[in-house]
N, C-alpha and C positions, 0 to 999 in steps of 0.2 A: 602730637609731636610734630614739630616743624621740620621740613626737609632741609637738606644742606644748602640748596639754592635760595631758600627763604632767609636763612640766617646769614649767609655770605653772598649778598647780591653780586652778580657779575657786572663789570663795567659796561656802560652803553656804547663806548667807543671801541670799535674792533681793534685788535692789535695790528701793528704794521705788518704787511705781508713780507715774508722772507722770499728769497730767490727760489726756494723749493716748493712754495705753495702753488696750488692750481691757479690762483689769481695772477701770478707772474708768468705762468707757463702759457696761458692762452690770452690773447688780446680780445677783450669783450666790448670795449668802448669804441665808438667811432665819432668822427667829426665830419659834418657835411659843409661844403662851401660851394659857392657858385663862381664860375670863371667865364670870361668872354671866350670866344673861339680862339682869339689871338693869345690870350693868357694860357689857355689849356695847351695850345700848340707849343708855347715856350716851355711849360712844365714837362710836357711829353718829351720834347727834344732833350731837355736836361736829364731826364730819367734814363732815356735811351743811351745817352753819352756815358752815364754812370753805370750802365749795364744792369739797371734795376727796373722793377715794375714801378709805375707811377706812385702807387700807394706806399711802397717801400721807401722810395726816394723822398716823398713828402714827409713820412714819419722821421727819417734820418735828419732831414733839413730842419724840421720843427724842433725835434729834441736837441739837435746840435745848437740851434739858436738859444734854446732855454739854458743849456749847459754853459754855453759861451757867456751868457749874461751873468752867470753865477761866478765866473772867474774874476779875479782881480784885474782891472784894466791897467795897462802899462802905457804911460805917456811916452811916445816915441821921441819927442824933443828932449825930455828929461833924461831918458835912457841914453840918447846920443851924447848928451853932455857928460853923463857919468862915464861912458866908454872913452870919451876924450880925456877926462881927468885920469882915468885908469892908465891910459897910454902915456899921458904926460908924466905921471908919477913913476911908472916902471922905467921909462927912459931917462928921467932925471936921476933916479937912484943908480941906474946902470952907469950913466956918464959920471956921476959924482964919485963912484967907486974908483974911477980912473984918475981922479984929481979934481982941481978947481974947474968950475963950469963958466965958460965965457958967455958974454951976452949974445954972441953969434950962435953958440951951441943952444942956448935957451930959445932963441928965435926959431931955429930949425926944428927943435923938438916940439915947440908949440905949434908951428905950422903943420908938422907931420900929424900931431894929435888931431888938429882941426880937419885935416884932409881925410882921415880914416873913421872918424867917430860915427858918422851916419851909416856907412857901410857895415861897421861892426854892430851897430844897433839893429840893423835889418837882419844880419846873420843870426844874432842872438834871438830875435823874435821868431825867425823861421825855425830855428832849432827848437825853441820852446813849443811852437805849434806842432812840429813833428812828434815831439815827446807826448803832447796832449792827445794827438790823434791816435797814437798807439795804445793808449790806456783804455 
C-alpha cells in the first residue's frame, strides 16, 4: 500500500512565507560588502543622524530603494503641466460663471496658471511621498 505522500506528491517550491512564519520573524540572510574608510565614515554619519545602527540604516535604505523602484514614476514636467491645466480650467469656469471672458481675463488666468504649476506639482509629490512613507 502506498503512503499518502507517494500518491499525492508535495510541490518542490515552498509556499510564500506569511508574516507570522518564523522565516519572517528572524533575519537569517546577510550581505557583505567592502567600503573605503571614507565611504564607511559617510555611511556611519548617515546612520547616526537617523538615530540607527549602521546595519539597520543600510537595510532601510536598501529596501527603500527596492520599493521605490517598484512605484510608478511620475514625470515632474508632465505633472506641472497638468496642475497648470487644472488651475486654468477651474479659474476659467469660475470666471465664465460670472459672464463673458475678456481676452485680458484669459491672459491673467493663463499667467496665473503658469506661475503656480511647478509649485503645485512639488507640493503634490511631497504629499505623495509623505503618504508613502507612512505606509
